[in-house]
C-alpha positions in Angstrom: 0.0 0.0 0.0 1.4 3.4 -0.9 1.9 5.8 1.9 1.3 9.5 1.5 1.4 10.1 -2.2 4.5 7.9 -2.8 4.6 4.2 -3.7 6.3 1.6 -5.9 6.1 -1.6 -8.0 8.7 -4.3 -7.6 9.2 -7.4 -9.9 11.5 -10.4 -9.5 12.0 -12.4 -12.7 8.8 -10.7 -14.1 6.6 -11.6 -11.1 5.2 -8.8 -8.8 6.6 -8.8 -5.3 4.2 -6.9 -3.1 6.1 -7.8 0.0 9.0 -5.6 -1.4 6.7 -2.5 -1.8 6.6 -0.1 1.1 8.7 -2.3 3.3 12.0 -2.2 5.4 15.1 -3.5 3.6 16.3 -6.9 4.9 12.9 -7.5 6.8 10.7 -7.9 3.7 9.7 -11.4 4.7 9.2 -10.7 8.4 7.2 -7.4 8.2 3.9 -6.7 6.6 4.4 -4.2 3.8 2.5 -1.0 4.0 1.6 2.3 5.4 2.0 1.5 9.1 5.8 1.2 8.8 6.3 4.7 7.5 4.6 6.6 10.3 5.7 4.6 13.3 8.1 7.2 14.6 11.5 6.5 16.2 12.5 5.3 19.7 15.1 7.3 21.6 18.0 5.2 20.2 16.9 5.9 16.6 15.3 2.6 15.9 11.9 2.6 14.1 9.2 2.1 16.7 7.0 0.2 14.3 9.7 -2.2 13.0 12.5 -2.2 15.6 15.0 -1.5 12.8 17.6 1.2 12.3 16.7 1.2 8.6 13.7 3.2 7.6 10.9 1.9 5.3 11.5 2.4 1.6 9.0 2.3 -1.3 10.9 -0.4 -3.3 13.4 -3.0 -2.0 15.1 -5.1 -4.7 17.5 -8.0 -3.9 18.3 -10.8 -1.6 21.2 -11.7 0.5 23.6 -8.9 1.6 22.6 -6.4 -1.2 19.6 -4.1 -1.6 18.8 -1.5 -4.3 16.0 0.5 -2.9 13.8 3.4 -4.0 12.7 6.1 -1.6 10.3 8.5 -3.2 12.2 9.3 -6.4 15.7 8.5 -5.3 17.8 5.3 -5.2 19.5 3.9 -2.1 22.1 1.2 -2.1 22.7 -1.1 0.9 25.4 -3.7 1.6 25.0 -5.9 4.7 22.5 -3.4 6.2 24.6 -0.3 5.8 23.9 2.4 3.3 26.5 2.7 0.5 27.7 6.0 -0.9 26.5 6.3 -4.5 29.3 8.7 -5.6 31.4 6.1 -7.3 28.4 4.9 -9.3 27.1 8.3 -10.5 26.7 8.9 -14.2 26.4 12.1 -16.2 27.5 15.7 -15.8 29.3 16.3 -12.5 29.4 12.6 -11.6 31.4 11.9 -8.4 31.4 15.6 -7.4 29.2 17.8 -5.3 27.9 19.4 -8.5 26.1 16.2 -9.6 22.3 16.5 -9.6 20.2 13.4 -9.5 17.4 14.9 -11.6 19.7 16.1 -14.3 21.9 13.0 -14.3 22.1 9.7 -16.2 21.5 8.0 -12.8 23.8 5.5 -11.1 25.2 2.2 -12.5 27.7 -0.3 -11.3 28.5 -3.6 -9.7 29.1 -4.5 -6.1 30.4 -7.9 -5.2 28.7 -9.5 -8.2 25.4 -7.5 -7.9 24.9 -5.4 -11.1 22.6 -2.4 -10.6 21.2 0.6 -12.4 18.9 3.4 -11.4 17.8 6.4 -13.4 15.4 9.3 -12.9 12.0 9.5 -14.5 10.0 12.8 -14.6 6.6 11.6 -15.7 5.6 11.0 -12.9 8.5 12.0 -10.6 10.1 8.6 -10.0 13.2 6.4 -10.0 13.6 3.3 -12.3 15.5 0.5 -10.6 17.2 -2.6 -12.2 19.2 -5.3 -10.4 20.8 -8.6 -11.5 22.0 -10.8 -8.7 25.1 -13.0 -9.1 22.9 -16.1 -9.7 21.1 -14.3 -12.6 17.9 -13.3 -10.7 16.6 -10.1 -12.3 14.7 -7.4 -10.3 13.0 -4.4 -11.7 11.2 -1.6 -9.8 9.9 1.9 -10.0 9.4 4.1 -7.0 7.7 7.5 -7.2 4.9 9.9 -6.9 1.3 8.8 -7.2 2.0 5.1 -8.0 1.8 1.7 -6.4 -0.8 0.0 -4.3 -3.5 2.4 -3.2 -3.0 4.5 -6.4 -3.1 2.2 -9.4 -4.3 -1.1 -7.9 
């Protein structure tokens, strides 16, 4: 279920994965996807009250094992073993790898991390991020996270 006006679609080898839409990375099979995760607030130590996780809910969560390519609103996020990875080495387009790089005016991000090949690029109609991931075993993921899409909007 999309929360607020933001949502996503996630596919693994062409099959929709609703448990990967509006869910917390690495807890997709443990937590029920949806609205309640986003607005649960934080405990004093920074963990999410609704999920007991340091990671916040994302709209799209692609991948298994140690790697995740996620979409939060219209931006990509990369995780390795539960920690966010800086995307600077993977930036494409004008100003890539510098503070002058602008996501919306870029060619996105693309790269490989420990055998996981990924790509994310902006879309402006609607405001969104397109996500693609191929795992080392050949499993293919695709997703799109953005404004006014996903369960609750289109379903």
